[in-house]
C-alpha positions in Angstrom: 4.1 22.9 48.0 3.7 22.1 44.3 6.5 23.3 42.1 6.9 24.0 38.4 10.6 24.8 37.6 12.5 26.1 34.7 16.0 25.2 33.7 17.4 28.5 35.3 16.0 27.5 38.7 13.0 29.8 38.6 9.4 28.8 38.3 6.0 28.8 39.9 5.5 27.4 43.4 2.0 26.8 44.7 1.6 27.1 48.5 -1.4 25.6 50.2 -0.3 27.5 53.4 1.5 30.6 52.1 4.4 31.9 54.2 4.0 35.3 55.8 6.9 36.8 53.9 5.3 35.8 50.5 2.0 37.5 51.5 3.9 40.6 52.8 6.0 41.0 49.6 3.0 40.6 47.3 0.9 43.0 49.4 3.7 45.6 49.4 4.4 45.2 45.7 0.7 45.6 44.8 0.5 48.7 47.2 3.5 50.3 45.4 2.0 49.6 41.9 -1.4 51.0 43.0 0.1 54.1 44.5 2.0 54.8 41.3 -1.1 54.4 39.2 -3.8 56.1 41.2 -4.3 59.0 43.7 -4.7 56.8 46.7 -4.1 59.8 49.0 -7.7 60.8 48.1 -9.1 57.7 49.8 -10.5 58.7 53.1 -11.7 56.4 55.9 -15.2 56.8 57.3 -16.8 55.2 60.3 -20.0 55.6 62.2 -20.5 54.2 65.7 -23.5 53.2 67.8 -23.4 53.4 71.6 -25.8 52.3 74.3 -27.1 54.7 77.0 -23.9 54.1 79.1 -21.7 55.0 76.2 -20.5 51.5 75.4 -19.9 50.7 71.7 -22.6 48.3 70.4 -22.0 48.6 66.7 -20.3 50.3 63.8 -20.2 50.9 60.1 -16.7 51.1 58.6 -15.7 52.0 55.1 -14.1 54.7 53.0 -14.8 57.2 50.3 -12.8 58.0 47.1 -14.2 60.5 44.7 -17.8 59.9 44.0 -17.7 56.4 45.5 -18.2 55.0 49.0 -17.3 51.5 50.1 -19.0 50.1 53.1 -16.5 47.5 54.3 -18.0 46.3 57.5 -21.3 46.7 59.4 -21.6 45.1 62.8 -24.1 45.3 65.7 -23.5 43.2 68.9 -26.0 40.3 69.1 -27.9 41.7 72.1 -28.6 44.9 70.2 -29.7 43.5 66.8 -33.2 43.8 65.4 -33.7 47.1 67.2 -32.9 49.4 64.3 -29.2 49.9 65.1 -28.0 48.4 61.9 -30.4 50.5 59.8 -29.4 53.7 61.7 -25.7 53.0 61.2 -26.3 52.3 57.5 -28.2 55.6 57.0 -25.5 57.5 59.0 -22.8 56.0 56.8 -24.8 56.9 53.6 -25.4 60.5 54.7 -21.8 61.0 55.7 -20.5 59.6 52.4 -22.9 61.8 50.5 -21.8 64.8 52.4 -18.3 64.1 51.2 -19.5 64.1 47.6 -20.0 60.3 47.1 -22.9 59.5 44.8 -22.6 55.7 44.7 -22.1 53.3 47.5 -21.2 49.7 47.3 -20.5 46.7 49.6 -19.9 43.0 49.6 -22.0 40.7 51.9 -22.8 37.0 52.2 -26.3 35.6 52.0 -26.0 34.6 55.7 -25.1 38.2 56.8 -27.5 41.1 56.3 -28.6 41.4 52.6 -32.3 41.9 53.7 -31.3 44.9 55.7 -29.5 46.4 52.7 -32.4 45.6 50.4 -34.9 47.3 52.7 -32.6 50.4 52.6 -32.7 50.6 48.8 -29.6 48.7 48.0 -29.6 46.5 44.9 -27.7 43.3 44.0 -25.2 44.1 41.2 -23.5 40.7 41.3 -24.2 37.3 43.0 -21.4 34.8 43.2 -22.2 31.2 44.0 -19.9 28.3 44.7 -19.1 28.8 48.3 -20.5 26.3 50.9 -23.9 25.0 49.9 -26.5 27.7 49.9 -24.1 30.6 50.5 -23.9 33.4 48.0 -21.6 36.4 48.0 -23.5 39.6 46.9 -22.1 42.8 45.6 -24.7 45.5 46.3 -24.9 49.1 45.3 -27.0 52.2 46.1 -27.2 55.6 44.6 -26.5 58.1 47.4 -28.4 60.9 45.8 -31.4 58.8 46.9 -30.1 58.5 50.5 
């Protein structure tokens, strides 16, 4: 731990391996500040699930809507079921469900090693590319107008 102290004993401490209580206090404090500033009760979870013929879950799209925006937080398809259209079907289902709730803009974050090509084929556009991760890895923020969905 690195420390910068003041005469009164306070100061900034830098933790390379932050303790759980620090993370919990910061998270709770930010949650309280956000709840006081914004109508977070209007944020609604949204999930779409893909199942195989036996009913086993093989993929899902998880996110949320808030007003005219939808955030796709996770899209996953089990390895044995990839490249068979499940990801695209989940993405379309998520877009339709979000649009039915009144969302007009969807956004997501993905890494270059994940599925940006899938999103591009579905009409999503890169709004921001962040470099500086491991060599060759880029984080992309992508958006899509849902009135086009």
